[in-house]
C-alpha positions in Angstrom: -12.6 -18.6 24.5 -9.4 -18.1 26.3 -6.2 -18.9 24.5 -4.0 -21.3 26.5 -0.9 -20.9 24.3 0.8 -17.7 23.2 0.4 -16.8 19.5 3.5 -16.2 17.3 3.9 -14.8 13.8 6.6 -14.8 11.1 6.8 -13.1 7.8 8.3 -14.3 4.5 8.6 -11.8 1.6 10.0 -12.5 -1.8 10.2 -10.5 -5.0 10.3 -11.5 -8.7 9.7 -15.2 -8.1 9.7 -16.6 -11.7 9.2 -20.3 -11.2 7.5 -22.8 -8.8 9.3 -22.6 -5.5 9.1 -24.4 -2.1 9.5 -22.5 1.2 9.5 -23.3 4.9 7.3 -20.9 6.9 7.7 -22.3 10.4 10.3 -24.9 11.4 8.6 -26.7 14.3 11.9 -28.0 15.8 13.9 -24.8 15.5 13.3 -22.9 18.7 16.5 -21.0 18.4 15.5 -19.1 15.3 11.7 -19.2 15.3 9.7 -17.5 18.0 8.3 -20.5 19.8 9.6 -22.9 22.5 7.4 -26.0 22.2 8.0 -28.6 19.5 5.1 -31.1 19.6 2.7 -29.6 17.0 1.7 -26.3 15.3 -1.7 -24.7 15.4 -2.4 -22.4 12.4 -4.5 -19.5 13.6 -4.4 -17.3 10.5 -2.7 -16.3 7.3 -2.2 -12.8 5.8 -1.1 -12.6 2.2 -0.2 -9.6 0.0 1.0 -10.3 -3.5 1.6 -8.6 -6.8 1.7 -10.6 -10.0 3.5 -9.1 -13.0 2.6 -10.1 -16.5 -0.1 -12.6 -17.4 0.9 -15.4 -15.0 -1.4 -17.6 -12.9 -0.1 -18.6 -9.5 -1.3 -20.9 -6.7 0.1 -20.3 -3.2 -0.3 -23.5 -1.2 0.1 -23.6 2.6 0.4 -26.9 4.4 2.3 -29.2 6.7 5.1 -31.8 6.0 3.7 -35.2 7.0 6.8 -37.4 6.1 10.2 -36.9 4.6 13.7 -38.3 4.2 16.8 -37.5 2.2 15.0 -38.6 -1.0 11.6 -36.8 -0.9 8.7 -35.9 1.3 5.0 -35.3 1.4 2.8 -32.3 2.4 -0.9 -32.1 3.1 -2.3 -28.7 2.0 -4.4 -26.7 4.4 -5.2 -23.7 2.2 -4.6 -22.5 -1.3 -4.6 -18.9 -2.6 -5.4 -18.8 -6.4 -4.1 -15.7 -8.1 -5.4 -15.0 -11.6 -6.9 -12.0 -13.4 -10.6 -12.4 -13.5 -11.8 -9.1 -15.1 -9.0 -8.8 -17.7 -6.8 -12.0 -18.1 -4.3 -10.0 -20.2 -3.8 -7.3 -17.7 -0.1 -7.1 -16.8 -0.3 -6.5 -13.1 -2.6 -7.9 -10.4 -2.6 -7.1 -6.7 -4.0 -9.4 -4.1 -4.5 -9.0 -0.4 -6.3 -11.5 1.8 -6.6 -12.7 5.4 -7.8 -16.1 6.6 -8.9 -16.5 10.3 -8.8 -20.2 11.1 -10.1 -19.5 14.6 -13.4 -18.3 13.2 -13.3 -15.2 15.3 -12.2 -17.1 18.4 -14.8 -19.9 18.2 -12.1 -22.5 17.4 -9.4 -21.7 19.9 -6.5 -23.6 18.3 -7.4 -22.9 14.7 -6.2 -25.8 12.5 -4.3 -28.3 14.6 -1.3 -29.6 12.5 -0.4 -32.6 14.6 1.3 -35.3 12.5 1.4 -38.8 13.8 2.8 -41.7 11.8 2.7 -39.6 8.6 -0.9 -38.5 9.0 -2.6 -35.3 10.2 -4.6 -36.4 13.2 -7.0 -33.5 13.5 -7.4 -32.3 9.9 -8.2 -34.2 6.6 -7.5 -33.0 3.1 -7.4 -34.6 -0.3 -4.9 -31.9 -1.4 -1.3 -33.2 -1.2 2.0 -33.1 -2.8 3.3 -36.7 -2.2 6.8 -38.1 -2.5 8.2 -34.9 -3.9 11.8 -33.6 -3.8 10.6 -30.2 -2.6 10.3 -31.6 0.9 13.3 -33.8 1.3 15.0 -33.2 4.7 18.5 -32.6 3.5 18.0 -29.5 1.2 17.9 -26.0 2.6 14.8 -23.9 1.7 14.2 -20.1 2.1 12.3 -19.3 5.3 11.5 -16.2 7.4 14.8 -16.7 9.2 17.1 -17.2 6.1 18.0 -19.7 3.4 19.3 -22.5 5.6 16.1 -24.2 6.8 15.6 -27.8 6.0 11.9 -29.1 6.0 10.9 -31.6 8.6 7.8 -33.4 9.7 5.3 -31.0 11.3 6.8 -27.9 9.6 4.5 -25.3 8.1 5.5 -24.9 4.4 4.4 -23.1 1.3 4.6 -24.0 -2.4 4.4 -21.1 -4.9 3.2 -22.8 -8.0 3.4 -21.1 -11.4 0.3 -22.6 -13.0 0.4 -20.8 -16.3 1.4 -17.8 -18.2 4.6 -15.9 -17.8 6.0 -13.2 -15.5 6.8 -13.1 -11.8 5.2 -12.7 -8.4 6.1 -10.7 -5.4 4.6 -11.8 -2.1 4.6 -11.2 1.6 2.9 -13.9 3.8 2.4 -13.9 7.5 1.2 -17.0 9.3 0.0 -16.6 12.9 0.4 -19.8 14.9 0.8 -21.5 18.2 3.3 -24.2 19.1 2.2 -26.9 21.5 
């Protein structure tokens, strides 16, 4: 298949994250700071994650799209979840994780996962995994992103929720979404 739109990438890295934390990965409307020029919808082509978990913590790293928000709260539909937990030795103090996800299936699905949001609903993707009406995604609070700490989440933005599920300790991570903007 021939790609009709250019592909872009951003990288967000954080160290010693000790609590559940929301992030904006790609701000659909911010063409000044993010490397794309179209603002209708994002297409998620792939994800690359490298992480190191210190101590005996269990973390989920959720990646999704904001479907609605205002100055009170917002909702996200999750597209993918990385689950990080020791499997061989649950009391091991350090775990390393490296994974890549290709949403184009080797080029068979040209646009990957289409993240078009219309009237609060993803139009080309369905999921029962959501974080609904949560203060994490209200549109008047800055979140860390690949371009700094002054990115407010908005409808259609690609976001991430690092969730400390259990245990103690911290997590370091570096995530790179590859995407198109239509």
